[in-house]
N, C-alpha and C positions, 0 to 999 in steps of 0.2 A: 503493501499498500504505501511508502513511504517513497521506491524505488518509482512509483508512480508518478509521485502526490511531484518528486523534484524532475521528473520528465516533461511533467505539462507548465512546470515553472521554466524551465529551458523554452520548450516552446514557445512559450507567451513572450519569455523575455526575447527571445530573436524575433517572433516575429511584430512585438512592439518597439523593437530597436530599428528593424530592416525598414519599416510603415517610417520610423521617424526619421531615418536619416532619409529617405524617398524624399517625401514633405521637405523636409529642409533643403536640398540642396534644388529642388524644383523651384522653392522659392526663391533661394538666392538666385537661382539663372534668370529667374520671371524678375526678379528686383531690379536685379544686374542690367536686363537688359531696356528694362520700362525707366528706370533712374536715367542712363543712358539718351534713350530718345527722349523723353519728358524731358527733363534737366535743363537748365542752363548748362552752359559750357564750366563757366567759372564754375558750377555745383561740383560737373563732375568724378574731378581727384576726390571728393570730401568723403566718396564710398568704396568708389570703383575701385581702387585700392586696395582694399579690406578685403572686398567679395573675394577679388581673386584671388588673395593668400588665402583664404576658407578655400577655396578652388582644389589649389593647389596643394593644400595641407588633406585633402578628400580622398583627390587623387594617390597621395603616396599611403596614407592608411591604406585603402582597399585593394593598392601595388601588393603590400605588403602580406595583407591573408588571403593575394595570390590570384585577384580577381585583376582582370583585364578594361581597362579603364573605358573601352569603346563597348566593349561587351557590359559594363553599366549602362553607360552612358542608353541603352539599345534599351537596358532592363526601365532603365529613367519613364524612356520613355512610353514603353508599352504600360507596363505598370502602370506609372503613372497617372495615368487619364484613367484608367478602370478602376484604379482607389479614389480621383477623385469624384468620378460619379456615383460609387459608392457611396462616400462621404456625403458629396450631396440629398442623396436621398434619402441614410438614415440620418443627418441634420433636422432632413424634412419632417420624419416619420418621432425622432425622440425630442425633437430642437434643445437640441445641445446647442445650439450655435446663437441661440438664447442666451445661454448660461455666459455670464460676463465672468471667467473670473476674476482678471489681473483691468480691475476697471481702465477705460480709454478716457482719456482726458481730453483728448485734443481730434481734431474734425477737421478734417480739408474737404475742400465745395471745390467743384468743376462742372464743366458745360458739359451739353452732350448733343453731338450733330453728325448728322449723316453728311457726307460730301462725297464728290467723285474719288474714284482710284486714281494713284500716278498712273494706268495705262486705259484710263478712259471707258476701264468695263466695267463695272459694278459700281459700287458704291461701298462705301467705309465708315464703318462707326467712329467719329473722334471723339477726344475727351481733349478737353482744355482746359487742367489746373492753376487755379485762381492763389489763394489765398490758403491759410491752417488757422485754425482758430483755438484759443480755449473753449472747451465743449461748456461755459458758462458765461462767455461772452456772445450775448444776442444776437451779435451781429452777422453772425456765420446765417444764419435764417434772412437775414437781409441780402444777405452777396446769393444764396441759394436761388432767392424770388426774382434777383435783376438779370444773372444767369439764365432762368426759367423763360427769361422773358425776351433773350435774346440771342438764343439758340432752341435750334428747329425741334432736337428734341429733347426738349428742357435743359435740368439738369440735379445732382444727386454729390450725393456727402459719400466719406469715407475717413473711420475712426478710426485715433491711430494712440495706441503709448504713447513714445517718447513723440514732439514735436522733431526731433532730427531725423526721427525715420520719415514726416511727414516728410521736411526739406529735402532726404535724398530722392526722394520718391516725386519730385518734381514740384510741388507744391509750397509757394515761399512767406516764409512766418512772419510779414511786414508784422499783425499784429500780437505777436509774443513779447514781449517787454524781457524775457533773459536774452532772446535773442541779440547780437552787437554783429553789424554783415562787415569785415573786412578794412575795419577804420586802422587796423595795425597788423604786425606783422602777431601777437598776442591771438585777437581774434583768429587770423586764419590760424593758427597753431591750436588754439580750444576746438574751433569747427571740427579741424582733421582729426582730432584725438577722440571727438565723442560723436557723430554725425555716422561716421561706417560702424563702430560699434557698436553703439545702442542700434542701428539698424539690423545688425545681426542677433544682436540680443530679443528685438522684436519678432525674427523670423524662429526662429530656433520656439520662443513664445506660443507662438503657432501654431508650427508644429507640431509642438505637445499636444495642442487640444485636439486637430487632427489623429495626430496619430493613436488619440487615445482611444476616438471614434470608432477607429478602423480594429481594435480592439474586441468590438461587438461578435467579428465575424471567428474569428477561433475558437471564444469563448463556445457561440453557440455550439460549433463544427465537436467541439471536447463533449457538449453534452450529448449527442451523438456518440460520440466515443471518435470521432473524425478529424485528422489531422491535417489541412490546406495547404496546397501546394512541399511545402515538406513537411518533418518530422523532428529531425535534429541537424547543428550544422554541419552533418559530414554532406546531409541529404542538400542542405543551400545551396553549399560549395558546386559538389555535383548540379545543379544547377542551373550555374552562370557556366561550365567545365562543356556540357551538353551544348549548350547556347552560343560557347566559340566554337566549339567544333562545326555548328551547326551554320556558323556564318562564315568559318571557314571554306567549309564543302562550297558555300553558295558561291565561292568568289570565282 
């Protein structure tokens, strides 16, 4: 009995850790792409260097575990898409997304519009990010109202734990009292040492919520004495080996 409990606990831990690492990597990559695409050129260096550093650490980690980084990237795309849709469904059923474990004190506002694509074929949804406010600052409501009047698809908002994360994501903290931008070297240094790390911490926290939500699947499986995808660490490594062999034979 004790051995079975130990085996199941190890399985759940592996499933949780793999899910957590998956969500974290996806959020980091998405955040990096989004911040570079939407932030001002002068703000890009604030977080991109930190994000690239985290990506390098993850690559070194998985290589030491004997996993090909290209194979892991393929897994991220495949499993990440499946996991995302599953967590959306579970979140809708359980209302887990309404549970705010950590208070999000800041809110960024943006306008939404339908625009023609650069190729001229079809349309794309564009987000015009403006400012980040303290959640207690009612000016964000006025900003959303003004954006709704000026954008053909209305306006929306996004909550953040740290205003530094919003800055890295392309929102301007014009109305944040503690924000001091670019006046001197110390301001630059403070932003560089805080924006990236705090954005990464927020990614870690958000990934934790998603990983806990996905843990419902293996728990339900164990109720029926079934283990999903893998049963132990070696069988998990075997999945990556098979995927690598499949990719090699397909070339």
